[in-house]
C-alpha positions in Angstrom: 33.4 97.9 -47.7 35.8 95.4 -46.1 35.8 91.6 -46.5 36.5 88.8 -44.0 36.9 85.1 -44.4 36.3 83.6 -40.9 36.9 80.1 -39.7 35.5 79.6 -36.2 36.7 76.6 -34.1 34.0 76.5 -31.4 34.3 74.8 -28.0 31.9 72.1 -26.8 30.5 74.4 -24.1 29.1 76.6 -26.8 26.7 73.8 -27.7 24.9 74.1 -24.4 23.7 71.2 -22.4 23.4 68.3 -23.2 25.4 69.2 -26.4 26.9 66.7 -28.8 27.3 63.1 -27.7 30.8 62.3 -26.5 31.3 59.7 -29.2 30.6 62.4 -31.8 33.4 64.7 -30.7 36.2 62.3 -29.6 38.9 62.5 -32.3 36.5 64.5 -34.5 35.5 67.9 -35.7 31.9 68.6 -36.6 31.8 71.0 -39.6 28.3 72.4 -39.1 26.7 74.3 -36.2 23.1 75.2 -37.0 22.6 78.9 -37.5 26.1 79.8 -36.4 27.6 80.7 -39.8 24.7 83.0 -40.6 24.9 84.7 -37.2 28.7 85.1 -37.6 28.2 86.8 -41.0 25.6 89.3 -39.7 26.9 90.2 -36.2 30.0 92.2 -37.1 27.8 94.7 -39.0 25.4 95.0 -36.0 28.4 95.6 -33.7 29.8 98.3 -35.9 26.4 99.9 -36.9 25.1 103.2 -35.6 21.5 103.7 -34.4 19.7 106.4 -36.4 16.0 107.1 -36.0 15.6 103.9 -33.9 17.2 101.6 -36.6 20.6 100.0 -37.1 22.4 101.7 -40.0 25.5 100.2 -41.5 27.5 103.0 -43.2 30.2 100.8 -44.6 29.1 97.2 -44.2 31.6 94.4 -44.0 31.1 91.2 -46.1 31.8 88.1 -44.0 32.1 84.5 -45.2 32.1 82.2 -42.2 32.9 78.5 -41.5 31.9 77.3 -38.0 33.1 74.0 -36.6 32.5 72.3 -33.3 35.9 71.1 -32.0 36.9 68.9 -29.0 37.9 71.8 -26.8 36.0 72.3 -23.5 36.0 76.2 -23.4 37.3 78.8 -25.8 36.2 79.8 -29.3 39.1 80.4 -31.7 38.7 82.4 -34.9 41.1 82.3 -37.8 40.5 85.6 -39.7 41.6 86.8 -43.1 40.7 90.5 -43.6 40.7 92.9 -46.5 40.5 96.6 -45.7 38.3 98.8 -47.8 40.5 101.9 -47.5 44.1 102.6 -46.6 45.7 99.4 -45.3 47.5 99.9 -41.9 50.9 98.5 -41.3 51.2 95.3 -39.1 53.0 97.3 -36.4 50.2 99.8 -36.3 47.6 97.0 -35.8 49.7 95.5 -33.0 50.0 98.9 -31.3 46.3 99.5 -31.5 45.5 96.1 -30.0 48.1 96.5 -27.2 46.9 100.0 -26.3 43.2 99.5 -26.7 41.0 100.6 -23.8 37.3 101.3 -23.6 34.7 102.7 -21.2 34.7 99.5 -19.1 38.4 100.1 -18.3 38.0 103.9 -17.9 35.3 103.4 -15.2 37.0 100.3 -13.8 34.1 98.0 -14.0 34.4 94.9 -11.7 34.2 92.4 -14.5 36.2 94.4 -17.1 39.6 93.0 -18.0 42.4 95.5 -17.3 43.8 94.8 -20.8 40.8 93.8 -23.1 43.0 92.7 -26.0 46.2 90.7 -25.3 48.6 90.2 -28.2 50.8 87.1 -28.1 54.0 87.3 -30.1 54.7 83.5 -30.1 54.0 81.8 -33.4 51.8 79.1 -31.8 49.5 81.3 -29.7 46.7 81.8 -28.8 45.8 78.4 -27.5 42.5 77.7 -25.6 44.1 75.8 -22.7 46.9 78.4 -22.2 45.1 81.6 -23.0 41.3 81.5 -22.5 41.4 82.4 -18.8 43.6 85.6 -19.3 42.4 88.6 -17.2 39.6 86.7 -15.5 38.6 85.0 -18.8 37.4 88.4 -20.0 40.3 89.3 -22.3 40.4 88.5 -26.1 43.8 87.0 -27.0 45.1 87.6 -30.5 48.2 86.4 -32.2 49.8 85.3 -35.5 49.2 88.7 -37.2 50.8 88.5 -40.6 50.3 89.5 -44.2 47.7 87.5 -46.2 48.4 86.4 -49.7 44.7 86.7 -50.7 43.4 89.6 -48.5 45.5 92.2 -46.6 46.1 90.5 -43.2 45.4 87.4 -41.2 45.4 86.6 -37.5 44.0 84.2 -34.9 41.8 85.4 -32.0 40.5 83.5 -29.0 38.0 84.3 -26.3 36.5 82.3 -23.4 33.0 81.6 -24.9 31.2 81.3 -21.6 33.1 83.8 -19.4 33.6 86.5 -22.1 30.8 85.3 -24.2 27.1 85.4 -23.2 27.4 85.2 -19.4 30.3 87.5 -18.9 29.2 89.8 -21.7 25.8 90.2 -20.1 27.3 91.0 -16.6 29.7 93.5 -18.1 26.9 95.2 -20.0 24.8 95.4 -16.8 27.8 96.9 -14.9 28.2 99.5 -17.7 24.5 100.4 -17.7 24.6 100.8 -13.9 27.8 102.9 -14.1 26.2 105.2 -16.7 23.1 105.7 -14.6 20.6 103.5 -16.6 20.1 101.2 -13.7 19.5 101.9 -10.0 22.3 101.6 -7.5 
């Protein structure tokens, strides 16, 4: 079982409309988003689970401890992640290589909404940044950077995605495109 400490810095657009009052977010961070920490602690295991006999089965569940904060950024959720591996710890260069070379079914079948490069690794010490990186590859790429050793766990890094384009809206469109490409929906 792996362990993760996650600090999410979530954009204002993630709050929906009307969202927090402007005076509450100017020059401020709101250190509580109802239900978000609990969701962030459960979702990784759902994503990595397998379905057996109609139920999700976590073979090697990950323990996640999350902090979720609303920040004065228009779009783009940033995650600061510290990760401990349960087994053999990969070298940093292996992780960078996997991120840079990652490709999935959406890229293989060239779905219209799919990013050409789903994970973009930035070498600069001050990236990713929402204003500079959230719109990469039609806003559908996940941008990661600052990969380094962690003095408490094994590694740490920063990840960023466009919360409305790659998030719920774009994720739903990409899922529908994939279902159609695989013959689950009519043409």
